[in-house]
C-alpha positions as CSV (number, residue, x, y, z in Angstrom):
1,M,3.2,156.8,-113.4
2,K,2.0,156.2,-109.9
3,I,4.2,156.3,-106.9
4,E,2.9,155.6,-103.4
5,G,4.4,154.4,-100.2
6,K,8.1,153.5,-99.9
7,A,10.4,155.4,-102.2
8,K,13.9,156.8,-102.2
9,A,15.1,160.4,-102.5
10,L,18.3,161.4,-104.2
11,A,20.0,164.7,-103.9
12,I,23.1,165.8,-105.9
13,Y,25.0,168.9,-104.9
14,V,27.1,170.5,-107.6
15,G,28.4,173.9,-108.7
16,E,26.5,175.9,-111.3
17,F,29.7,176.1,-113.4
18,D,30.3,172.3,-113.4
19,H,29.9,170.9,-116.9
20,W,29.6,167.5,-118.6
21,Q,29.9,167.0,-122.3
22,G,29.6,170.7,-123.0
23,K,26.5,171.5,-121.0
24,P,25.9,172.4,-117.4
25,L,26.1,169.3,-115.2
26,Y,22.8,170.0,-113.5
27,A,21.0,170.2,-116.9
28,A,22.8,167.0,-118.0
29,I,21.6,165.2,-114.8
30,V,18.0,166.3,-115.1
31,E,18.0,165.4,-118.8
32,K,19.4,161.9,-118.0
33,A,16.8,161.4,-115.3
34,R,14.1,162.2,-117.9
35,E,15.7,159.9,-120.4
36,R,15.6,157.1,-117.8
37,G,11.9,157.7,-117.1
38,L,12.3,158.7,-113.5
39,A,9.3,160.3,-111.8
40,G,10.7,163.8,-111.9
41,A,13.8,165.9,-111.1
42,S,14.2,169.5,-110.0
43,A,17.4,171.6,-110.0
44,T,17.5,174.5,-107.6
45,R,20.1,177.2,-107.5
46,G,21.3,178.1,-104.0
47,M,21.7,181.6,-102.6
48,M,24.8,180.7,-100.5
49,G,26.8,177.7,-99.6
50,F,30.2,176.0,-99.4
51,G,31.5,172.6,-100.2
52,A,34.6,170.5,-99.7
53,N,37.0,173.4,-100.3
54,S,35.2,175.6,-97.7
55,R,35.1,178.5,-100.1
56,I,31.8,180.6,-99.6
57,H,29.7,181.0,-102.7
58,T,27.0,183.6,-102.5
59,T,24.7,186.0,-104.4
60,A,25.5,188.8,-102.0
61,I,26.4,192.0,-103.7
62,F,29.6,192.6,-101.8
63,R,30.9,189.1,-102.2
64,N,32.3,187.3,-105.2
65,S,29.1,185.7,-106.5
66,E,30.2,182.9,-108.7
67,D,29.7,179.1,-109.1
68,L,26.7,179.0,-106.8
69,P,25.5,175.7,-105.4
70,V,22.9,173.7,-107.4
71,V,20.9,170.9,-105.8
72,I,19.2,168.3,-108.1
73,Q,16.5,166.3,-106.2
74,I,14.9,163.2,-107.6
75,F,12.4,160.9,-106.0
76,D,11.4,157.4,-107.3
77,S,11.4,153.8,-106.3
78,P,14.5,152.5,-104.5
79,E,15.3,150.2,-107.5
80,R,15.1,153.0,-110.0
81,I,17.2,155.4,-107.9
82,D,19.9,152.7,-107.4
83,L,20.1,152.2,-111.2
84,F,20.4,156.0,-111.7
85,L,23.3,156.1,-109.3
86,A,25.3,154.1,-111.9
87,D,24.5,156.8,-114.4
88,L,25.9,159.4,-112.1
89,E,29.0,157.3,-111.6
90,A,29.5,157.1,-115.4
91,M,29.1,160.9,-115.6
92,A,31.9,161.2,-113.1
93,V,29.8,163.5,-111.0
94,E,31.9,165.4,-108.4
95,G,30.2,166.9,-105.4
96,L,27.9,165.4,-102.7
97,V,25.4,162.7,-103.6
98,V,23.0,161.5,-100.9
99,T,20.0,159.2,-100.7
100,W,17.4,158.6,-98.0
101,D,14.3,156.6,-97.7
102,V,11.0,158.5,-98.0
103,N,7.3,157.7,-97.9
104,V,5.4,159.2,-100.8
105,E,2.0,160.5,-99.5
106,R,0.8,161.7,-102.8
107,Y,2.1,162.0,-106.4
108,V,-0.6,163.0,-108.8
109,Q,-0.2,163.6,-112.5
110,P,-2.8,165.7,-114.4
111,K,-5.1,163.9,-116.7
112,K,-4.3,164.5,-120.3
113,D,-7.5,166.6,-120.9
114,N,-6.9,168.5,-117.6
115,Q,-3.3,169.6,-118.1
116,V,-2.2,173.2,-117.4
117,G,-2.0,175.3,-120.6
118,T,-4.4,173.1,-122.6
119,H,-7.3,174.8,-124.2
120,G,-10.1,173.2,-126.0
């Protein structure tokens, strides 16, 4: 897959304890993005944050460290991101979902005979 120029970014902010169909929601979203053939998806666990309920979630030792924020970021063509938003709607994702226009400067996939971990 080659992506250059105009693209769209998607970020989904959820809690690490949010679930969908028996699995962590962030994992379900990343797996759905892969199933849909999107360029890639990354889920990152936050160190501290708060959401709509204004309750602080943190990894600090002296604070109640539970349900940390997770951000899933996906970049692809505007059309493909717009289609994926319908998947998120069907998954009844709660949390913050944002998009913005981006310009992809470089997106390079390794050649099959040049992939990391391949010996031969």
